[in-house]
MARDRENSE-335757 format. One record per atom (N, C-alpha, C): residue in three letters; x, y, z. Coordinates in steps of 0.2 Angstrom, whole numbers, padded with zeros to 4 digits, always signed. Atoms other than C-alpha are relative to their C-alpha. Layout:
ALAXYZ...
END
This chain:
UNK-0005+0002+0008UNK-0043-0231+0180UNK-0005+0006-0003UNK+0002-0006+0006UNK-0057-0217+0172UNK-0001+0007+0002UNK-0002-0007-0002UNK-0052-0205+0184UNK+0004+0003-0004UNK-0004+0000+0001UNK-0036-0206+0177UNK+0000+0001-0008UNK-0002+0000+0005UNK-0040-0207+0161UNK-0005+0006-0003UNK+0001-0008+0002UNK-0049-0191+0161UNK+0004+0006+0002UNK-0006-0005+0002UNK-0034-0183+0168UNK+0003+0001-0007UNK-0003+0003+0007UNK-0025-0189+0152UNK-0003+0004-0004UNK+0003-0003+0004UNK-0038-0184+0143UNK-0001+0010+0000UNK+0003-0006-0001UNK-0040-0165+0149UNK+0009+0002-0002UNK-0009-0001+0003UNK-0019-0165+0149UNK+0001+0001-0007UNK-0006+0003+0005UNK-0017-0170+0131UNK-0005+0005-0005UNK+0003-0007+0002UNK-0032-0156+0127UNK+0004+0007-0002UNK-0002-0005+0000UNK-0023-0142+0134UNK+0009-0002-0003UNK-0005+0002+0003UNK-0007-0148+0128UNK+0000+0001-0009UNK+0004-0001+0004UNK-0016-0147+0110UNK+0000+0009-0001UNK+0003-0009-0001UNK-0023-0130+0115UNK+0007+0003+0000UNK-0006-0003-0001UNK-0006-0124+0118UNK+0006+0000-0005UNK-0005+0003+0007UNK+0002-0129+0102UNK-0002+0006-0004UNK+0003-0004+0007UNK-0011-0119+0091UNK+0003+0006+0001UNK-0002-0009-0002UNK-0007-0102+0100UNK+0006+0001-0003UNK-0009-0005+0006UNK+0010-0093+0092UNK+0002+0001+0004UNK-0002-0008-0003UNK+0010-0079+0105UNK-0002-0001+0007UNK+0005-0003-0003UNK+0003-0075+0122UNK+0003+0006+0002UNK-0005-0012+0002UNK+0009-0051+0123UNK-0003+0001+0000UNK+0001-0006+0004UNK+0005-0039+0117UNK+0003+0003-0005UNK-0003-0006+0002UNK+0011-0027+0106UNK-0004+0005-0004UNK+0003-0005+0000UNK+0010-0010+0101UNK+0001+0001-0009UNK+0001-0003+0005UNK+0007-0006+0085UNK-0002+0009-0003UNK-0002-0008+0002UNK+0013+0012+0076UNK+0000+0000-0006UNK+0003+0004+0006UNK+0003+0017+0061UNK+0004+0009-0002UNK-0001-0008-0002UNK+0009+0034+0053UNK-0004+0003-0002UNK+0009-0005+0005UNK-0011+0038+0046UNK-0002-0005+0003UNK+0008+0004+0002UNK-0026+0030+0051UNK-0004+0003-0004UNK+0004-0004+0005UNK-0031+0042+0037UNK-0003-0001-0004UNK-0002+0005+0008UNK-0024+0031+0022UNK-0005-0005-0002UNK+0008+0004-0001UNK-0041+0018+0016UNK+0006-0004+0000UNK-0002+0007+0001UNK-0028+0006+0012UNK+0004-0005+0004UNK-0004+0000-0005UNK-0019+0006+0029UNK-0005-0003+0006UNK+0005+0002-0003UNK-0037+0006+0038UNK-0003-0007-0004UNK+0002+0008+0003UNK-0039-0013+0026UNK+0005-0004+0007UNK-0009+0006-0006UNK-0019-0020+0037UNK-0005+0001+0006UNK+0001+0002-0006UNK-0026-0012+0051UNK-0005-0006+0003UNK+0004+0004-0001UNK-0041-0021+0052UNK+0000-0007+0000UNK-0007+0010+0001UNK-0033-0039+0047UNK+0004-0002+0004UNK-0004+0000-0007UNK-0020-0036+0058UNK-0001+0000+0008UNK+0004+0002-0007UNK-0030-0035+0075UNK-0003-0008-0001UNK+0001+0005-0001UNK-0038-0048+0069UNK+0004-0007+0002UNK-0009+0010+0000UNK-0022-0062+0065UNK+0003+0000+0007UNK-0003-0002-0009UNK-0013-0053+0081UNK-0004-0007+0004UNK+0007-0001-0004UNK-0028-0057+0092UNK-0001-0008-0001UNK+0002+0008+0003UNK-0029-0075+0083UNK+0005-0003+0003UNK-0007+0002-0003UNK-0012-0079+0089UNK+0001+0001+0005UNK-0002-0004-0008UNK-0014-0071+0107UNK+0003+0005+0001UNK-0003-0007-0002UNK-0008-0057+0105UNK-0002+0006+0001UNK+0002-0004-0003UNK-0014-0044+0111UNK+0001+0006-0005UNK-0002-0005+0006UNK-0015-0024+0100UNK+0000+0007+0003UNK-0001-0003-0002UNK-0012-0011+0106UNK+0003+0011-0009UNK-0003-0002+0005UNK-0014+0003+0090UNK+0000+0010+0003UNK-0004-0010-0003UNK-0005+0024+0091UNK+0001-0001-0008UNK-0001-0004+0005UNK-0010+0035+0078UNK+0003+0003-0002UNK-0005-0004+0000UNK+0005+0043+0071UNK+0000+0009-0004UNK+0002-0005+0005UNK-0005+0056+0061UNK+0007+0003-0003UNK-0005-0002+0005UNK+0009+0056+0048UNK+0005+0008+0006UNK-0004-0004-0004UNK+0021+0065+0062UNK+0006-0002+0002UNK-0001+0006-0003UNK+0036+0055+0066UNK+0004+0003+0005UNK-0001-0002-0005UNK+0040+0065+0081UNK-0005-0002+0004UNK+0004+0004-0004UNK+0025+0057+0086UNK-0002-0006+0000UNK+0000+0008+0001UNK+0028+0040+0080UNK+0006-0003+0006UNK-0004+0001-0003UNK+0043+0041+0088UNK+0000+0002+0009UNK+0004-0004-0010UNK+0035+0050+0107UNK-0001-0009+0002UNK+0005+0007-0006UNK+0024+0031+0107UNK+0001-0001+0001UNK-0006+0005+0000UNK+0039+0021+0103UNK+0001-0001+0007UNK-0005+0000-0010UNK+0048+0026+0120UNK-0007+0002+0004UNK+0004+0003-0004UNK+0032+0026+0127UNK-0001-0005+0003UNK-0001+0008-0002UNK+0030+0008+0124UNK+0002-0001+0005UNK-0008+0001-0004UNK+0048+0005+0129UNK-0004-0002+0007UNK-0001-0002-0006UNK+0047+0012+0146UNK-0008-0003+0003UNK+0005+0003-0005UNK+0028+0006+0151UNK-0001-0008-0002UNK+0000+0007+0003UNK+0029-0011+0143UNK-0003-0006-0005UNK+0002+0001+0005UNK+0028-0020+0128UNK+0003-0008-0002UNK-0004+0004+0002UNK+0032-0037+0121UNK+0001+0001-0008UNK-0002-0002+0005UNK+0035-0032+0102UNK-0003+0008-0002UNK+0001-0007+0005UNK+0036-0016+0091UNK-0001-0001-0006UNK+0002+0000+0007UNK+0027-0016+0076UNK+0000+0007-0003UNK-0001-0007+0000UNK+0032-0002+0065UNK-0002+0000-0008UNK+0002-0004+0009UNK+0022+0009+0047UNK+0001+0006+0004UNK-0004-0006+0001UNK+0037+0021+0047UNK-0005+0005-0004UNK+0001-0009+0002UNK+0032+0041+0045UNK+0004+0001-0006UNK-0001+0000+0004UNK+0043+0044+0035UNK+0006-0005-0003UNK-0004+0004+0004UNK+0047+0034+0023UNK+0005-0001-0005UNK-0007-0001+0001UNK+0065+0030+0018UNK+0004+0001+0004UNK-0006-0002-0006UNK+0074+0037+0032UNK+0002-0006+0003UNK-0002+0004-0005UNK+0084+0028+0038UNK+0003-0002+0006UNK-0003-0002-0005UNK+0092+0036+0051UNK-0008-0001+0005UNK+0006+0002-0002UNK+0073+0035+0057UNK+0000-0007+0004UNK+0002+0008-0005UNK+0071+0017+0058UNK+0009+0000+0003UNK-0005+0004-0004UNK+0088+0014+0064UNK+0000+0004+0004UNK+0003+0002-0008UNK+0084+0023+0079UNK-0004-0002+0004UNK+0007+0004-0005UNK+0069+0015+0082UNK+0003-0009+0002UNK-0004+0009+0000UNK+0079-0002+0079UNK+0000+0000+0006UNK-0005+0001-0007UNK+0091+0001+0092UNK-0005+0002+0006UNK+0004-0002-0005UNK+0077+0008+0104UNK-0002-0008-0001UNK+0005+0005+0000UNK+0068-0007+0101UNK+0008-0007+0003UNK-0003+0006+0000UNK+0084-0020+0101UNK+0006+0001+0007UNK-0004+0000-0008UNK+0091-0012+0119UNK-0004+0000+0003UNK+0004+0003-0005UNK+0077-0016+0126UNK-0002-0006+0000UNK+0001+0008+0001UNK+0076-0034+0120UNK-0005-0002-0002UNK+0004+0004+0004UNK+0062-0033+0109UNK-0004-0001-0007UNK-0003+0001+0012UNK+0057-0038+0090UNK-0003+0004-0002UNK+0004-0002+0005UNK+0052-0027+0079UNK+0000-0001-0005UNK+0005+0002+0008UNK+0044-0028+0063UNK-0003+0005-0003UNK+0000-0005+0008UNK+0044-0013+0049UNK-0004-0002-0003UNK+0005+0001+0006UNK+0029-0016+0037UNK-0001+0006-0004UNK+0002-0006+0004UNK+0024-0005+0023UNK+0005+0003-0004UNK-0004-0005+0003UNK+0032+0007+0021UNK+0008+0001+0001UNK-0008+0000+0001UNK+0051+0010+0014UNK+0004+0002+0006UNK-0007-0004-0005UNK+0066+0011+0028UNK+0001+0002-0003UNK-0007-0003+0003UNK+0078+0016+0016UNK-0001+0000-0008UNK+0002+0001+0011UNK+0079+0019-0005UNK+0004-0003+0002UNK-0006+0003+0005UNK+0094+0009-0004UNK-0004-0009+0003UNK+0000+0006-0003UNK+0089-0011-0001UNK+0008-0004+0004UNK-0004+0006+0000UNK+0108-0016+0002UNK+0000+0003+0009UNK-0001-0002-0004UNK+0108-0001+0016UNK-0007-0003+0005UNK+0004+0005-0007UNK+0091-0010+0026UNK+0001-0005-0001UNK-0005+0006-0001UNK+0099-0025+0023UNK+0003+0001+0009UNK-0006+0000-0004UNK+0113-0022+0035UNK-0003+0003+0005UNK+0002-0003-0004UNK+0101-0013+0044UNK-0004-0005+0005UNK+0005+0004-0006UNK+0089-0027+0050UNK+0005-0006+0001UNK-0003+0005-0001UNK+0103-0039+0047UNK+0005+0001+0008UNK-0004-0003-0007UNK+0111-0030+0064UNK-0004-0005+0006UNK+0003+0003-0003UNK+0097-0037+0072UNK-0005-0005+0001UNK+0003+0006+0001UNK+0091-0055+0075UNK-0009+0002-0003UNK+0008-0003-0001UNK+0074-0049+0082UNK-0004+0004-0005UNK+0006-0005+0007UNK+0066-0041+0064UNK+0001-0002-0003UNK+0000+0003+0006UNK+0062-0041+0050UNK-0004+0007-0004UNK+0005-0005+0003UNK+0052-0029+0036UNK-0004-0003-0003UNK+0006+0000+0005UNK+0035-0033+0027UNK-0001+0003-0004UNK+0003-0004+0007UNK+0031-0026+0010UNK+0000-0003-0007UNK-0001+0000+0007UNK+0032-0025-0008UNK+0006+0001-0003UNK-0004-0002+0006UNK+0044-0026-0022UNK-0002+0008-0002UNK+0007-0005+0003UNK+0035-0009-0025UNK+0005+0005-0006UNK-0003-0001+0008UNK+0044-0007-0042UNK-0007-0001-0004UNK+0003+0004+0001UNK+0033-0020-0046UNK-0008+0002-0003UNK+0008-0003+0000UNK+0015-0008-0044UNK+0000+0002-0005UNK+0001-0005+0004UNK+0020+0005-0054UNK+0001-0003-0011UNK-0002+0001+0007UNK+0027-0008-0070UNK-0007-0002+0001UNK+0004+0003+0001UNK+0011-0019-0067UNK-0007+0004-0002UNK+0006-0005+0002UNK-0001-0001-0067UNK+0002+0004-0008UNK+0000-0004+0006UNK+0008+0004-0083UNK-0003-0006-0005UNK-0001+0004+0005UNK+0010-0012-0094UNK-0011-0001+0001UNK+0006-0001+0000UNK-0012-0013-0087UNK-0002+0005-0005UNK+0002-0009+0001UNK-0014+0006-0092UNK-0002-0001-0008UNK-0001+0002+0007UNK-0005+0000-0110UNK-0005-0001-0003UNK+0004+0005+0006UNK-0015-0012-0116UNK-0006+0003+0003UNK+0010-0002+0000UNK-0032-0002-0111UNK-0002+0002-0005UNK+0002-0007+0004UNK-0027+0014-0120UNK+0002-0003-0008UNK-0002+0005+0008UNK-0019+0002-0137UNK-0008-0002-0002UNK+0005+0005+0000UNK-0036-0008-0137UNK-0007+0006-0001UNK+0002-0002+0001UNK-0045+0007-0134UNK+0001+0009-0003UNK-0003-0005+0003UNK-0038+0020-0141UNK-0002+0003-0004UNK+0006-0004+0004UNK-0049+0030-0153UNK-0005+0001+0004UNK+0007-0003-0003UNK-0062+0031-0141UNK+0000+0004+0005UNK-0001-0005-0005UNK-0051+0038-0128UNK+0001+0007-0002UNK-0004-0006+0002UNK-0044+0050-0139UNK-0005+0004-0003UNK+0005-0003+0001UNK-0057+0062-0138UNK-0001+0004-0008UNK-0002-0005+0005UNK-0051+0078-0147UNK+0003+0000-0004UNK-0004+0000+0007UNK-0042+0067-0161UNK+0005+0003-0002UNK-0004-0002+0002UNK-0028+0073-0160UNK+0008-0006+0001UNK-0003+0001+0002UNK-0020+0058-0162UNK+0006-0002+0008UNK-0005+0002-0008UNK-0013+0059-0143UNK-0005-0002+0007UNK+0007+0000-0007UNK-0022+0052-0125UNK+0007+0004+0004UNK-0002-0004-0007UNK-0018+0067-0111UNK+0000-0003+0005UNK+0000+0002-0007UNK-0015+0062-0094UNK+0000+0003+0006UNK-0004-0002-0007UNK-0014+0066-0076UNK+0004-0005+0005UNK-0001+0001-0010UNK-0005+0061-0061UNK+0003+0001+0005UNK-0003-0002-0004UNK-0006+0061-0045UNK+0003-0004+0003UNK-0003-0001-0002UNK+0006+0058-0036UNK+0000-0001+0008UNK+0003+0001-0006UNK+0004+0051-0016UNK+0005+0007+0002UNK-0007-0003-0004UNK+0022+0058-0010UNK+0006+0001-0001UNK-0008-0002+0006UNK+0036+0066-0017UNK+0005-0002+0002UNK-0007+0004-0002UNK+0049+0055-0005UNK-0002-0005-0001UNK+0002+0008+0000UNK+0040+0039-0003UNK+0002-0003-0007UNK-0002+0003+0004UNK+0048+0026-0012UNK-0003-0004-0003UNK+0007+0006+0003UNK+0031+0015-0018UNK-0002+0007-0005UNK+0004-0007+0004UNK+0025+0035-0023UNK+0004+0001-0007UNK-0004+0000+0004UNK+0042+0037-0034UNK+0000-0005-0008UNK+0000+0007+0005UNK+0042+0019-0043UNK-0009-0001-0003UNK+0008+0002+0005UNK+0022+0018-0048UNK+0003+0008-0005UNK-0001-0004+0004UNK+0025+0038-0055UNK+0004-0002-0006UNK-0003+0002+0002UNK+0039+0032-0065UNK-0002-0005-0006UNK-0001+0006+0003UNK+0035+0013-0071UNK-0007+0002-0004UNK+0010+0000+0002UNK+0014+0018-0073UNK+0001+0001-0006UNK+0000-0007+0007UNK+0020+0030-0088UNK+0005-0003-0005UNK-0007+0004+0003UNK+0035+0021-0094UNK-0004-0006-0004UNK+0000+0006+0005UNK+0029+0005-0097UNK-0006+0001-0004UNK+0007+0000+0005UNK+0010+0009-0104UNK+0005+0002-0007UNK-0001-0004+0008UNK+0021+0022-0118UNK+0003-0008-0001UNK-0002+0004+0006UNK+0033+0005-0121UNK-0006-0005-0004UNK+0004+0002+0003UNK+0017-0004-0126UNK-0001+0003-0004UNK+0002-0007+0004UNK+0010+0013-0136UNK+0004-0001-0006UNK-0001-0002+0002UNK+0023+0017-0145UNK+0004-0010-0006UNK+0000+0006+0003UNK+0027-0003-0149UNK-0005-0002-0005UNK+0005+0003+0004UNK+0014-0003-0158UNK-0001+0007-0006UNK+0002-0003+0006UNK+0015+0012-0168UNK-0002+0007+0006UNK+0003-0009-0003UNK+0005+0026-0157UNK+0008+0003+0004UNK-0002-0010-0002UNK+0012+0045-0149UNK+0003-0005+0007UNK+0000-0001-0006UNK+0016+0043-0129UNK-0003-0001+0003UNK+0005-0004-0005UNK+0005+0047-0117UNK+0003+0008+0002UNK-0003-0001+0001UNK+0007+0063-0116UNK-0004+0007+0008UNK+0002-0001-0005UNK+0004+0074-0099UNK-0002+0006+0000UNK+0007-0006-0001UNK-0012+0087-0099UNK+0005+0007+0002UNK-0001-0009+0000UNK-0001+0104-0094UNK+0008-0003-0002UNK-0007+0001+0005UNK+0016+0106-0106UNK+0001+0004+0004UNK-0007-0005-0002UNK+0023+0118-0094UNK+0001-0003+0008UNK-0002+0001-0006UNK+0024+0106-0079UNK+0005-0007-0003UNK-0008+0003+0000UNK+0041+0100-0080UNK+0000-0005+0005UNK+0002+0004-0005UNK+0036+0085-0064UNK-0002-0005-0005UNK+0007+0004+0005UNK+0021+0079-0078UNK-0002-0006+0006UNK+0002+0002-0006UNK+0014+0073-0059UNK-0003+0006+0004UNK+0002-0003-0005UNK+0003+0082-0047UNK+0000-0002+0008UNK+0000+0003-0005UNK+0009+0079-0029UNK-0005+0003+0006UNK+0005-0002-0006UNK-0001+0078-0011UNK+0005+0005+0004UNK-0009-0005-0007UNK+0010+0093-0001UNK-0001-0004+0003UNK-0001+0002-0008UNK+0005+0084+0015UNK+0004-0009-0001UNK-0002+0004-0002UNK+0011+0070+0009UNK-0004-0010-0003UNK+0005+0005+0003UNK-0004+0058+0012UNK-0003-0004-0005UNK+0003+0004+0003UNK-0011+0053-0002UNK-0011+0002+0001UNK+0006-0002-0002UNK-0026+0061+0001UNK-0007+0001-0009UNK+0008-0003+0002UNK-0044+0060-0008UNK-0002+0004-0003UNK+0004-0005+0001UNK-0048+0077-0006UNK+0005+0005-0004UNK-0003-0004+0003UNK-0034+0083-0011UNK+0001+0000-0008UNK+0003+0001+0008UNK-0035+0075-0028UNK-0005+0001-0004UNK+0008-0003+0005UNK-0055+0081-0030UNK+0005+0007-0001UNK+0001-0006+0004UNK-0050+0097-0029UNK+0005+0001-0006UNK-0007+0000+0008UNK-0032+0096-0041UNK-0004+0000-0007UNK+0002+0000+0005UNK-0045+0090-0051UNK-0005+0004-0005UNK+0005-0007+0002UNK-0058+0103-0052UNK+0001+0003-0001UNK-0003-0005+0001UNK-0047+0114-0054UNK+0003-0002-0009UNK-0005+0000+0006UNK-0040+0106-0069UNK-0007-0001-0008UNK+0006-0001+0003UNK-0058+0100-0076UNK-0003+0008-0002UNK+0003-0008+0001UNK-0062+0120-0077UNK+0002+0002-0007UNK-0003-0006+0006UNK-0049+0125-0090UNK+0000-0005-0004UNK+0001+0004+0003UNK-0046+0107-0097UNK-0006-0005-0001UNK+0006+0005+0002UNK-0062+0098-0104UNK-0002+0000-0010UNK+0001+0002+0007UNK-0070+0094-0120UNK-0002+0008-0005UNK+0000-0006+0004UNK-0078+0111-0125UNK+0004+0004+0000UNK-0009-0007-0001UNK-0059+0119-0124UNK+0002-0004-0005UNK-0003+0006+0003UNK-0055+0102-0134UNK+0005-0004+0003UNK-0007-0002-0005UNK-0042+0100-0122UNK+0000-0006+0007UNK+0003+0004-0005UNK-0051+0086-0111UNK+0006-0004+0002UNK-0005+0008-0004UNK-0038+0076-0098UNK-0005-0006-0003UNK+0005+0008+0003UNK-0043+0057-0108UNK+0006-0005+0006UNK-0003+0004-0003UNK-0034+0048-0095UNK+0002-0002+0011UNK+0001-0004-0008UNK-0032+0048-0074UNK+0006-0005+0003UNK-0003+0009-0002UNK-0019+0036-0067UNK+0004+0005+0008UNK-0001-0003-0009UNK-0016+0037-0047UNK+0005-0006+0002UNK-0008+0004-0005UNK+0000+0032-0035UNK-0009-0005+0006UNK+0002+0008-0005UNK-0017+0023-0025UNK-0008+0003+0000UNK+0009+0000+0003UNK-0035+0020-0024UNK-0005+0007+0003UNK+0003-0008-0002UNK-0039+0038-0012UNK+0001+0006-0004UNK+0003-0007+0006UNK-0036+0049-0025UNK-0001-0003-0006UNK+0004+0000+0004UNK-0042+0040-0040UNK-0007+0001+0003UNK+0006-0002-0001UNK-0059+0042-0029UNK-0002+0006-0002UNK+0003-0004+0001UNK-0056+0058-0028UNK+0000+0004-0008UNK+0002-0003+0007UNK-0052+0062-0045UNK-0009-0002-0002UNK+0003+0006+0004UNK-0068+0050-0051UNK-0006+0007+0005UNK+0004-0003-0001UNK-0078+0063-0038UNK+0001+0006-0002UNK+0001-0005+0003UNK-0072+0077-0049UNK-0002-0001-0008UNK+0002+0001+0006UNK-0077+0071-0065UNK-0009-0002-0001UNK+0006+0001+0001UNK-0095+0064-0060UNK-0005+0009+0001UNK+0003-0008+0000UNK-0097+0083-0055UNK-0004+0001-0008UNK+0001-0002+0008UNK-0098+0086-0073UNK-0002-0004-0006UNK+0004+0004+0005UNK-0106+0070-0077UNK+0005-0005-0007UNK-0001+0003+0002UNK-0094+0058-0083UNK+0000-0006+0005UNK-0001+0007-0004UNK-0089+0042-0075UNK-0006-0002+0008UNK+0003+0000-0005UNK-0107+0041-0066UNK-0003-0007-0003UNK+0001+0009+0001UNK-0110+0020-0070UNK-0007+0001-0008UNK+0006+0000+0003UNK-0125+0026-0081UNK+0001-0001-0010UNK-0002+0002+0006UNK-0127+0018-0097UNK-0002+0008-0008UNK+0002-0004+0003UNK-0124+0032-0112UNK+0006+0005+0003UNK-0002-0007-0001UNK-0113+0045-0102UNK+0007-0002-0001UNK-0008+0002+0004UNK-0094+0044-0105UNK+0003+0001+0008UNK-0004+0002-0001UNK-0080+0036-0098UNK+0007+0003+0003UNK-0009-0002+0001UNK-0062+0044-0092UNK+0005-0004+0002UNK-0001+0001-0006UNK-0053+0033-0086UNK+0005-0003+0004UNK+0000-0002-0005UNK-0048+0032-0069UNK+0004-0005+0003UNK-0003+0003-0001UNK-0034+0018-0062UNK+0005+0003+0004UNK-0009+0000-0005UNK-0022+0015-0045UNK+0002-0007+0002UNK-0007+0006-0002UNK-0015+0005-0034UNK-0004+0000+0008UNK-0001+0004-0006UNK-0022-0005-0020UNK-0005-0005+0001UNK+0005+0004-0001UNK-0038-0013-0023UNK-0005-0001+0004UNK+0005+0000-0002UNK-0048-0008-0009UNK-0007-0002+0000UNK+0009-0002+0002UNK-0066-0011-0005UNK-0005+0002-0005UNK-0002-0004+0002UNK-0070+0003-0012UNK-0002+0001-0008UNK-0003-0003+0006UNK-0061+0004-0027UNK-0002-0009-0004UNK+0004+0003+0004UNK-0068-0014-0032UNK-0005-0001-0002UNK+0009-0005+0000UNK-0085-0006-0030UNK+0002+0001-0008UNK+0002-0005+0006UNK-0084+0007-0042UNK+0006-0002-0009UNK-0003+0004+0009UNK-0073-0006-0058UNK-0008-0007-0001UNK+0003+0004-0001UNK-0088-0017-0053UNK-0008+0009-0004UNK+0003-0004+0001UNK-0099-0002-0057UNK+0000+0005-0009UNK-0001-0003+0008UNK-0092+0005-0074UNK+0004+0006+0003UNK+0000-0007-0003UNK-0086+0022-0062UNK+0009+0001+0000UNK-0007-0002-0001UNK-0067+0016-0062UNK+0002-0006-0005UNK-0002+0006+0005UNK-0055+0006-0074UNK+0004-0006+0003UNK-0005+0005-0001UNK-0043-0004-0066UNK+0002+0002+0006UNK-0004-0002-0006UNK-0032-0006-0050UNK+0006-0005+0000UNK-0004+0003+0001UNK-0018-0013-0045UNK+0000-0008+0011UNK+0000+0004-0006UNK-0020-0028-0029UNK+0006+0000+0006UNK-0006+0000-0006UNK-0008-0024-0012UNK-0005-0006+0006UNK+0004+0004-0005UNK-0014-0039-0001UNK-0001+0001+0004UNK+0000-0001-0007UNK-0020-0032+0013UNK+0001-0003+0006UNK+0002+0006-0004UNK-0027-0048+0022UNK+0008-0003+0001UNK-0004+0002-0003UNK-0011-0055+0017UNK+0008+0003+0002UNK-0005-0005-0004UNK+0003-0040+0023UNK-0002-0001+0008UNK+0002+0002-0006UNK-0006-0043+0038UNK+0001-0010+0004UNK-0003+0006-0004UNK-0004-0061+0040UNK+0007+0000+0001UNK-0007+0000-0002UNK+0014-0059+0038UNK+0002+0003+0005UNK-0002-0003-0004UNK+0015-0048+0049UNK-0001-0004+0008UNK+0001+0003-0004UNK+0007-0056+0062UNK+0002-0006+0002UNK-0006+0007-0001UNK+0016-0073+0059UNK+0006+0002+0003UNK-0006-0003-0001UNK+0031-0064+0061UNK+0000+0000+0008UNK+0001-0001-0006UNK+0027-0056+0076UNK+0001-0005+0006UNK+0003+0003-0004UNK+0018-0069+0085UNK+0008-0007+0003UNK-0005+0006+0002UNK+0034-0082+0080UNK+0005+0004+0006UNK-0005-0004-0002UNK+0046-0067+0088UNK+0002+0001+0008UNK-0002-0002-0009UNK+0038-0066+0105UNK-0001-0003+0004UNK+0000+0007-0005UNK+0036-0083+0107UNK+0006-0003+0001UNK-0005-0001-0004UNK+0055-0083+0106UNK+0000-0010-0008UNK+0001+0006+0008UNK+0051-0097+0087UNK+0006+0002-0009UNK-0001-0006+0005UNK+0059-0092+0071UNK-0002+0005-0003UNK+0005-0004+0002UNK+0053-0078+0066UNK-0004-0002-0008UNK+0007+0001+0005UNK+0046-0085+0048UNK-0003-0009+0000UNK+0002+0005-0002UNK+0041-0101+0056UNK-0009-0002-0001UNK+0009+0001+0004UNK+0020-0106+0045UNK+0001+0006-0003UNK+0004-0005+0006UNK+0025-0091+0033UNK-0005-0003-0005UNK+0004+0001+0004UNK+0013-0090+0020UNK+0006-0006-0006UNK-0006+0001+0004UNK+0027-0100+0005UNK-0004+0003-0005UNK-0001-0006+0008UNK+0018-0086-0008UNK+0004+0007+0003UNK-0002-0005-0005UNK+0025-0075+0003UNK+0011-0001-0001UNK-0009+0003-0002UNK+0045-0072-0004UNK+0003+0005+0005UNK-0007-0001-0004UNK+0060-0072+0009UNK+0006+0004-0001UNK-0009-0004+0005UNK+0075-0060+0002UNK+0004+0002+0006UNK-0005-0003-0003UNK+0090-0059+0011UNK+0001-0002+0008UNK+0001+0001-0009UNK+0083-0066+0028UNK-0001+0002+0003UNK+0004-0005-0004UNK+0074-0050+0031UNK-0006+0002-0001UNK+0005-0007+0004UNK+0062-0042+0017UNK-0005-0004-0002UNK+0005+0005+0002UNK+0047-0052+0015UNK-0005+0003-0004UNK+0006-0003+0007UNK+0038-0047-0001UNK-0007-0004-0001UNK+0007+0003-0001UNK+0018-0048-0001UNK+0000+0002-0009UNK+0001+0001+0010UNK+0016-0051-0023UNK-0005+0005-0001UNK+0005-0003+0004UNK+0005-0040-0032UNK-0003-0002-0003UNK+0003+0005+0003UNK-0011-0043-0043UNK-0003+0004-0003UNK+0004-0002+0004UNK-0020-0036-0056UNK-0009+0000-0001UNK+0003-0001+0000UNK-0035-0031-0054UNK-0005+0006-0005UNK+0006-0001+0003UNK-0051-0026-0068UNK-0007-0001+0000UNK+0005+0002-0001UNK-0063-0034-0060UNK-0006-0005-0005UNK+0005+0007+0004UNK-0065-0049-0074UNK+0000-0005+0007
END
């Protein structure tokens, strides 16, 4: 009798353990680049989340080269994998996304894209993902980041207008660092960060923000490599400060960056000339970013950076891991998905943004 009970107990424990594991297999995760600060946070969280779900991870760095990513996906299919997880290099390129999707579909593999948009048109993207049931996209409503950043900036500028107006000309001059000319997130952030801030200022009877360089028709400075790089922003900012400074009575009074990495570059350049040091009495040029990575949170607490928009790296990783593991296990792809994530039209899982000012 005791022996029978022991056998039953072992069987029950085995069933319990089996039910707690969503999947057993492996996934190739293809990253647009390992050099992106935010994506490093996602990568660490995703590796942990997939491992907990029984999925072995093989990360591949595309080094921001689409042909490298294409080759990595082809190799993964040939050598064997249970799922393809893709952070698309050429953001917004429906043709590239379709090619990778078709390769995964032909091999009957789950294909999960994340973070970087596959198309400039949601209806076009919807048609792509609805063409293959073992697919999904995890990202954000990217316009929200720009709007939230713009609202945050507008409120801050309005509350601190006189202090920010260093040359007392009744206008706040700004520089905008754009991460990638063609990236949908960058386009939206560049547009709405200024538009929403200006809406708040003009409603209060203030002049709209003024781009520091009147000869720049775009009203932004773009990373020519499309990698949202801190060093690029640092170089730009050092060049700006050599000409636009308090001594010349034309100092840049506000910095807006599409991501935290470029914000860090601008802060480093400002610190070289005595701003944003965190020391009591030293002047601060407000710098705003997007992502709320750990270093940004630290700088905000130290008074060296003003604010950022949290793009939830852990949340994105959790959603990607849940969908991937479900598809590997043959389950409904959205089973056990966090209820805070919004599923749109059966293909697009949106992770919400949040304002972060350290308060």
